[in-house]
N, C-alpha and C positions, 0 to 999 in steps of 0.2 A: 884325151878326154875319155872318160869311162862311159859305158853304155848308159849307166844311171844318170850321169851328167847330161848326156845327149838327150835322154828322155825329158829331163827337167827343162833343158834349154828349148827343145822342140815344143814342149807344152807352153812355155812362155811366148814363143813366137806365134804359135797358132792362136792361143787365147788372146794375145795382143792384137792380132790381125782382125779378130772379130770384135773385141771390146773397144779398142781405141776409136775406130771410125764410128762405131755405134754411139759411144759417149758424146762425140762431137755432133752427131745427128740429133741426139737427144737435146743437147744445148740449143741447137739451131731451131728445133721445133718448139721447145718450151719457152725460150726467151725471144725468139724472132718470128715465130709463127710460120716457119718455112720448112720444106722437106716432107718426106713421106710419112713421118710420124704424126704430123698435124692431124691427119684423118683419125688416128686412134685417140688423140686427145679430145676430140669432139668439142672444141671450143673452151676447154678447161685445162689450161697449161699445168696447173698444179697436179693433175692426174698423172703427169709424167714422172713424178718423184721416184716411183719404182724402177722405171727404165734408167733414170740417171744414176740411182744408187747401184743397181745391179751391174750396169756397164762400167761405172767408175770403180767399183770394187774389183770387178774382173780385170780391169786394166792394172790396178795396183797389184793383184796377185800375179798377173803376167810379168810385171817388172821384177817381182820377187823371184819367180821361177827362173827368169833369165839370169838373175844375180846368182842364185843357188847353183844353177847349171854351170856357171862359169867359175865359181869360187870354191865350192865344196867338192872334194874328191874323196870318197863318194858322198853324195848328199845323205843327210840323216834320214832314217826311215820315216820320221815324222813329216818330212817334206813330201814324200810320196803319198802318204795318207792324206795330207792336206790337199795335194793335187787331186786325189781321188774324190775327196769330199766336195771340193769346189765344182768339179765336173759333174758329180752326181746331183748336186743341188741345181746347177744350171740346166742339165739335161732333163731332170725330173720336172723342173719349172716349165720347160718347153713343152713337154708332153702334157702336163696338167692344164696348160693354157694354150693348147694347140689351136683352138678356135681363133686366136689372135693371128696366126699365120694365114688362116683361111680368110679372115676378115680383111687383112692387109694385102691379100693376093700375093703372098710371099712363101708359098709352099716349098719352093726349091731351097730357099734359105733355111726354112724350118727343118727340112730333111737333112741338109748338109750339116748345119750347126748341131742338131741333136745327135746325129751319127758321130760327129767329132767328139762331143761331150761324152757319149757312151764309150767310145774307144779309149779316150784318155782316162776315164774313170776306171775302166777295167785294167788297162795297162799299169796305171799308177798303183792300183790296189795290189795287183799281182807282184809287181816289183817290190812294193813295200813289204809284202808278206815274205818274199824270198830274201830280202836284205837282212843282214845280221845286225842286230841292235848293237849299239856302242857297248852296253853292259856285257852282252854275250861275247863280243870280241875281246874285251878287256879280261873277262874270266878265262877265256881260252888261252890268252897269252900268259896268265899267271900259272896255269896248270902245266 
């Protein structure tokens, strides 16, 4: 397994460890009125749509990152930039909506998840920039 594959695979594992349990906690709060998210919904279950969408999409990306980390040697540059974009969006959302972590008394989760998003955003971007594109590799082989 190449270092680029390991990065994609680790990205999938870590993102999945945050996203999948969160997705099921969202379902629990929205549809069954139970769990810690109920407080944030303030009696309006439909206000949880953003949580459900964000965590569901993060879980889907996590599965794709796991797949790419296992099957593509080395992963295409686009996958690294996709990883960077996903984590930039999620990390920036955490920062922009930081008051949510304060309101829910979940500052530790906020610090850890935001730091992880920033770390993977930077790592994936740097690796994507250093990776040779398929076109450049093909041109080098022709010359």
